[in-house]
C-alpha positions in Angstrom: 38.8 170.8 -109.6 35.8 172.8 -110.6 33.9 171.6 -107.5 36.8 172.6 -105.4 37.0 176.1 -106.9 33.3 176.5 -106.3 33.6 175.6 -102.7 37.0 177.0 -101.6 37.2 180.8 -101.4 40.9 180.5 -100.5 41.8 178.6 -103.6 39.7 180.9 -105.8 41.3 184.1 -104.4 44.8 182.5 -104.6 44.3 181.6 -108.3 42.9 185.0 -109.2 45.7 186.8 -107.5 48.3 184.5 -109.0 46.8 184.8 -112.5 46.7 188.6 -112.2 50.3 188.8 -110.9 51.5 186.4 -113.7 49.8 188.5 -116.4 51.5 191.6 -115.0 54.9 189.8 -115.0 54.4 188.6 -118.5 53.5 192.1 -119.7 56.5 193.5 -117.9 58.8 190.8 -119.4 57.4 191.4 -122.9 58.0 195.2 -122.5 61.6 194.7 -121.3 62.4 192.2 -124.1 60.9 194.6 -126.7 62.9 197.5 -125.2 66.2 195.5 -125.3 65.5 194.3 -128.9 64.6 197.8 -130.0 67.8 199.1 -128.4 69.8 196.6 -130.5 68.0 197.6 -133.7 68.7 201.3 -133.0 72.3 200.5 -132.2 72.7 198.6 -135.5 71.0 201.3 -137.5 73.3 203.9 -136.1 76.3 201.9 -137.2 74.7 201.1 -140.6 73.7 204.7 -141.3 77.2 205.9 -140.3 78.8 203.5 -142.8 76.2 204.3 -145.4 77.0 208.0 -145.1 80.7 207.3 -145.3 80.4 205.3 -148.5 78.1 207.8 -150.1 80.5 210.7 -149.2 83.4 208.7 -150.7 81.5 208.3 -154.0 80.5 211.9 -154.0 84.2 212.9 -154.2 84.8 210.8 -157.3 85.7 213.1 -160.3 87.8 210.8 -162.5 88.1 207.2 -163.5 91.2 207.0 -161.4 89.3 208.1 -158.3 86.7 205.5 -159.1 89.3 202.8 -159.5 90.7 203.6 -156.0 87.4 203.2 -154.3 87.4 199.4 -153.8 90.7 199.5 -151.9 89.4 202.5 -149.9 86.2 200.7 -149.0 88.1 197.6 -147.8 90.2 199.9 -145.6 87.2 201.5 -144.1 85.8 198.2 -143.0 88.9 197.2 -141.1 88.1 197.0 -137.4 84.3 196.8 -138.0 83.5 193.2 -137.4 80.3 192.0 -139.0 79.9 195.1 -141.3 79.6 194.5 -145.0 79.2 196.8 -148.0 77.9 196.1 -151.6 77.9 198.7 -154.4 75.8 198.3 -157.6 76.7 200.5 -160.6 74.2 202.2 -162.8 74.2 199.2 -165.2 73.2 196.9 -162.3 76.6 195.2 -162.0 78.3 194.7 -158.8 81.0 197.3 -158.4 82.1 196.2 -154.9 81.0 193.6 -152.4 82.5 192.4 -149.2 83.7 188.9 -149.5 81.7 186.1 -147.8 78.5 188.2 -147.5 75.4 187.9 -149.7 72.8 190.6 -149.9 69.1 190.0 -150.6 67.7 191.3 -153.8 65.2 193.5 -151.9 68.2 195.8 -151.0 69.7 195.8 -154.5 66.6 196.4 -156.6 65.9 199.5 -158.6 64.6 202.1 -158.2 65.3 203.0 -154.5 63.2 205.6 -152.6 64.8 208.8 -151.7 65.2 208.0 -148.1 66.8 204.6 -148.7 65.5 201.2 -147.9 65.5 199.0 -144.8 66.2 197.8 -142.4 65.9 194.3 -143.8 66.7 191.2 -141.8 67.8 188.0 -143.5 69.6 184.7 -142.9 72.5 183.5 -144.9 74.0 180.2 -143.9 74.2 180.1 -140.1 74.4 183.9 -139.8 71.6 186.5 -139.3 72.0 190.0 -140.9 70.4 193.4 -140.8 70.9 195.8 -143.6 69.9 199.1 -145.3 70.4 200.5 -148.7 70.7 204.0 -150.3 71.5 205.9 -153.4 74.9 207.3 -154.2 76.0 209.7 -156.9 79.4 210.6 -158.4 80.6 213.5 -160.6 81.5 211.1 -163.4 79.3 211.6 -166.5 78.9 207.8 -167.0 78.0 207.2 -163.4 75.0 209.3 -162.6 73.7 207.1 -159.7 74.2 203.8 -158.0 73.1 201.7 -155.1 75.0 201.0 -151.9 73.9 198.4 -149.4 75.3 198.1 -145.9 74.7 195.2 -143.5 75.9 194.0 -140.1 75.7 190.5 -138.6 73.3 190.2 -135.7 73.8 186.6 -134.7 75.2 187.6 -131.3 72.2 189.8 -130.7 69.8 187.0 -131.6 71.7 184.6 -129.3 71.6 187.1 -126.5 67.9 187.8 -127.0 67.1 184.0 -127.0 69.0 183.5 -123.8 67.4 186.6 -122.3 63.9 185.4 -123.1 64.6 181.9 -121.7 65.9 183.5 -118.5 63.0 185.8 -118.3 60.4 183.0 -118.7 62.1 181.0 -116.0 62.1 184.0 -113.7 58.4 184.6 -114.5 57.5 181.0 -113.8 59.3 181.0 -110.5 57.9 184.3 -109.5 54.4 183.1 -110.4 54.9 180.0 -108.1 56.2 182.2 -105.3 53.4 184.8 -105.7 50.9 181.9 -105.7 52.3 180.7 -102.4 52.3 184.2 -100.9 48.8 184.8 -102.2 47.7 181.6 -100.4 49.3 182.7 -97.2 47.8 186.2 -97.5 44.4 184.9 -98.3 44.4 182.4 -95.4 45.4 185.2 -93.1 42.9 187.6 -94.6 40.1 185.1 -94.2 40.8 184.6 -90.5 37.9 186.9 -89.5 35.5 184.6 -91.4 36.8 181.6 -89.6 36.2 183.5 -86.3 32.6 184.2 -87.4 32.2 180.5 -88.2 33.6 179.6 -84.8 31.3 182.1 -83.1 28.3 181.0 -85.2 28.9 177.4 -84.1 28.2 178.5 -80.5 24.6 179.4 -81.4 22.2 176.7 -80.3 18.5 176.6 -79.4 19.5 177.3 -75.8 22.0 180.0 -76.7 20.1 182.3 -79.1 21.2 185.3 -77.1 24.8 184.9 -78.4 26.0 187.7 -80.6 29.0 187.7 -83.0 31.7 190.3 -82.1 31.8 193.2 -84.5 34.5 195.5 -82.9 37.6 193.4 -83.6 37.0 192.4 -87.2 37.4 194.3 -90.5 34.7 196.6 -91.7 34.0 194.4 -94.7 33.2 191.4 -92.4 31.6 193.6 -89.7 28.7 194.3 -91.9 28.1 190.5 -92.4 28.4 190.0 -88.6 25.9 192.8 -87.9 23.5 191.2 -90.4 23.9 187.8 -88.7 23.4 189.4 -85.3 20.2 191.0 -86.5 19.1 187.6 -87.9 19.9 186.0 -84.5 17.9 188.7 -82.7 14.9 188.0 -84.9 15.3 184.3 -84.4 15.6 184.7 -80.7 12.4 186.8 -80.6 10.6 184.4 -82.9 11.8 181.4 -80.9 10.7 183.1 -77.7 7.3 183.9 -79.1 6.9 180.3 -80.4 7.8 179.0 -77.0 5.4 181.3 -75.3 2.8 180.4 -77.9 3.3 176.7 -77.4 3.0 177.1 -73.6 -0.1 179.3 -73.9 -1.7 177.0 -76.4 -1.2 174.0 -74.0 -2.6 176.1 -71.2 -5.6 177.2 -73.2 -6.4 173.7 -74.4 -5.7 171.9 -71.2 -8.6 173.5 -69.3 -11.5 172.6 -71.6 -10.0 169.2 -72.3 -9.6 168.6 -68.5 -13.2 169.7 -68.0 -14.5 167.4 -70.7 -12.5 164.4 -69.2 -13.6 165.1 -65.6 -17.3 165.6 -66.4 -17.3 162.5 -68.7 -15.5 160.3 -66.1 -17.9 161.5 -63.3 -20.9 160.8 -65.5 -19.6 157.3 -66.2 -18.8 156.5 -62.6 -22.4 155.4 -62.0 -25.7 155.1 -63.8 -27.5 158.4 -64.0 -30.9 159.7 -65.2 -31.3 160.9 -68.8 -31.7 164.4 -67.6 -28.3 164.2 -65.8 -26.7 162.8 -69.0 -28.3 165.6 -71.0 -26.9 168.2 -68.6 -23.4 166.8 -68.9 -23.6 166.7 -72.7 -24.8 170.3 -72.8 -21.8 171.3 -70.7 -19.4 169.3 -72.9 -20.9 170.9 -76.0 -20.0 174.3 -74.6 -16.4 173.3 -74.0 -16.3 171.7 -77.5 -17.6 175.0 -79.0 -14.8 176.8 -77.2 -12.2 174.4 -78.5 -13.7 174.7 -82.0 -13.5 178.5 -81.9 -9.9 178.3 -80.7 -8.9 175.9 -83.4 -10.7 178.0 -86.0 -9.0 181.1 -84.9 -5.6 179.4 -84.9 -6.2 178.2 -88.5 -7.1 181.7 -89.5 -3.9 183.1 -88.0 -1.9 180.3 -89.7 -3.3 181.3 -93.1 -2.5 184.9 -92.3 1.1 184.1 -91.5 1.5 182.3 -94.8 -0.3 185.1 -96.8 -3.2 182.9 -97.7 -5.8 185.4 -96.7 -6.9 187.3 -99.8 -9.5 190.0 -98.9 -12.2 190.9 -101.4 -12.1 194.5 -102.6 -15.4 196.3 -102.1 -16.3 199.7 -100.6 -17.1 199.4 -96.9 -18.7 202.3 -94.9 -17.0 202.0 -91.6 -19.6 204.0 -89.7 -22.3 201.5 -90.8 -20.3 198.5 -89.6 -19.5 200.2 -86.2 -23.2 201.0 -85.7 -24.3 197.4 -86.5 -21.7 196.2 -83.9 -23.1 198.7 -81.4 -26.5 197.1 -81.8 -24.9 193.7 -81.2 -23.0 194.7 -78.1 -25.6 197.0 -76.7 -27.1 194.4 -74.3 -23.6 193.5 -72.9 -22.7 197.2 -72.5 -26.0 198.0 -70.7 -25.4 195.2 -68.3 -22.2 196.9 -67.2 -23.6 200.4 -67.4 -21.3 201.2 -70.4 -22.3 203.8 -73.0 -21.2 203.2 -76.6 -20.3 206.3 -78.7 -19.3 206.8 -82.3 -18.1 209.8 -84.3 -16.6 210.4 -87.7 -17.1 208.5 -91.0 -15.0 207.0 -93.7 -15.0 204.3 -96.4 -12.4 201.6 -96.8 -11.8 199.3 -99.8 -11.7 195.7 -98.5 -13.4 192.6 -97.2 -16.6 193.6 -95.4 -16.8 190.5 -93.1 -13.1 190.5 -92.2 -13.2 194.2 -91.4 -16.3 193.8 -89.2 -14.5 190.9 -87.4 -11.5 193.0 -86.7 -13.5 195.9 -85.3 -15.7 193.5 -83.4 -12.7 191.9 -81.7 -11.5 195.4 -80.5 -14.9 196.4 -79.4 -15.5 193.2 -77.5 -12.1 193.6 -75.8 -12.9 197.2 -74.9 -16.3 196.4 -73.4 -15.0 193.4 -71.5 -12.2 195.4 -69.8 -13.8 198.8 -69.5 -14.8 200.2 -66.1 -18.4 200.1 -65.1 -20.4 203.3 -65.9 -17.8 204.4 -68.4 -17.8 205.1 -72.1 -16.4 203.1 -75.0 -15.9 205.3 -78.0 -15.1 204.5 -81.6 -13.6 207.3 -83.7 -13.3 207.2 -87.5 -11.0 209.8 -88.9 -9.9 210.5 -92.4 -6.2 211.4 -93.1 -4.4 212.1 -96.3 -3.2 208.6 -97.0 -5.1 206.5 -94.4 -8.4 206.1 -92.6 -8.1 205.4 -88.9 -10.5 203.5 -86.7 -9.8 204.1 -83.0 -11.5 202.1 -80.2 -11.0 203.7 -76.7 -12.1 202.7 -73.2 -11.3 203.5 -69.6 -9.9 200.7 -67.4 -6.7 199.2 -66.1 -3.6 200.9 -67.6 -1.4 198.5 -69.6 2.3 198.9 -68.9 4.3 200.3 -71.8 6.6 197.3 -71.9 3.6 195.0 -72.7 2.0 197.1 -75.4 4.1 195.7 -78.3 3.0 192.2 -77.3 -0.7 192.8 -77.1 -1.2 191.5 -80.6 0.6 188.2 -79.9 -1.4 185.0 -79.8 -2.7 184.0 -76.4 -1.1 187.1 -74.8 -2.8 189.0 -72.0 -1.4 192.1 -70.4 -1.6 190.9 -66.8 -3.4 188.5 -64.5 -6.1 191.0 -63.7 -7.3 190.6 -67.3 -7.9 186.9 -66.7 -11.0 187.6 -64.6 -13.1 186.4 -67.5 -12.6 183.2 -69.6 -14.7 184.2 -72.5 -11.8 184.6 -74.9 -8.7 182.6 -75.7 -6.4 185.6 -76.2 -6.6 185.5 -80.0 -8.9 188.4 -80.7 -6.3 191.1 -81.0 -3.9 188.8 -83.0 -6.7 188.1 -85.5 -7.6 191.8 -85.7 -3.9 192.6 -86.5 -3.7 189.9 -89.1 -6.9 191.2 -90.9 -5.6 194.8 -90.9 -2.2 193.7 -92.3 -3.9 191.6 -95.0 -5.5 194.9 -96.1 -2.1 196.6 -96.2 -2.8 198.6 -92.9 -1.2 198.7 -89.5 -2.3 198.4 -85.8 -1.2 200.3 -82.8 -2.0 200.3 -79.0 -1.7 203.2 -76.5 -2.5 203.1 -72.7 -1.9 205.9 -70.2 -3.7 207.1 -67.0 -6.4 204.5 -67.2 -7.2 205.1 -70.8 -6.5 202.5 -73.5 -6.8 203.1 -77.2 -6.5 200.6 -80.1 -6.0 202.1 -83.6 -6.6 200.4 -87.0 -5.1 202.3 -89.9 -6.2 201.4 -93.5 -4.6 202.9 -96.6 -6.6 205.0 -98.9 -6.9 203.3 -102.2 -8.6 203.9 -105.5 -12.3 203.5 -104.9 -12.1 204.5 -101.2 -14.0 207.7 -100.8 -15.4 209.4 -97.8 -19.2 209.3 -97.6 -20.9 212.0 -95.8 
């Protein structure tokens, strides 16, 4: 049962609603029963107080012994027609002056002294009957009878029987009502959870080939619509990730196929007939180049895999960005001169991070800029300090990248268009690695391209220890 409650929301809601409704019914029944019982008590007290007042008034009129002797007969007459009422009078000496036959009063009503406002009500059982009574003081004008006690009672057996039957009936009604409410709660819960079943049916339509399916949010309640919207956002992220993974797998196969094919072809050609040692050396040298390219690709992929799993932990040391850029200029100077490209730098700033990783990120951007820049143009690197970040921007003139492709430039193996395949020096991982390095340092990357000008920006947060060096 516990396992079923944990798994079934319908049963859980039904039991909670039924329990709440039953508690309300029990509280209502208890209130009604208390009100009825209190009504009977008040009704009895009205009758008892009236009879007590009558007896007290009769004794207050006693002036002689003859008047006192007539009182028992007068009291008997006053009880005619009042079924269940009984009276007991105790004289000042503690003796019974008058008592209705067949009725016994408890000592608690006949003790001395009595409070000024009387005593009671007291409930007791005598034989098979139940009684409720009160007591009070009475006075006469006789010198030998200064004060006495009068007790008045009424039988409440009928009231007790009525209340017992009333309670039994009420409990039966409460039990039946609880069962009925439980059934209605189950029906209402089943109907109320229909939108969830619709979401389940819709979610079952999602497969690897139907990640574009979205759950409807217009025709379901707002409480479930938020869940549907969250699931739709998750499906959108899964679709995007699945598409990127598919593209990555395709690009990876394409990138690895060429060097592997080259290795196999050259090896098979070399083995087709006996060749001179120089020929074999030439083939091995060519194979070594392809293997180096494969090794770089695998190394870069391992680096990105670590970045995706947050396994890259940069060291924290002050790095002067202008010094790193200048060192990279010295490295790429020969390549830039071969294309007639001028390298320019401006600005300065210091970042707290891993020196080798930061140099690799800037190197990848600079290599990309030099590779795709127009001949006889300028590749510039601008370092600018902001309030909360230090930006490093690499800009070149060349083919304009369409806006729709800019968000994907930092994906693995992605190239903006076929015109950028004119060289095979890179595997399309440089920008992805640069983005991973910047994100590992808590920064962000951005790309912009308009009217033949392309700019890549690396933004690093300013942290304690990062100061601008002039």
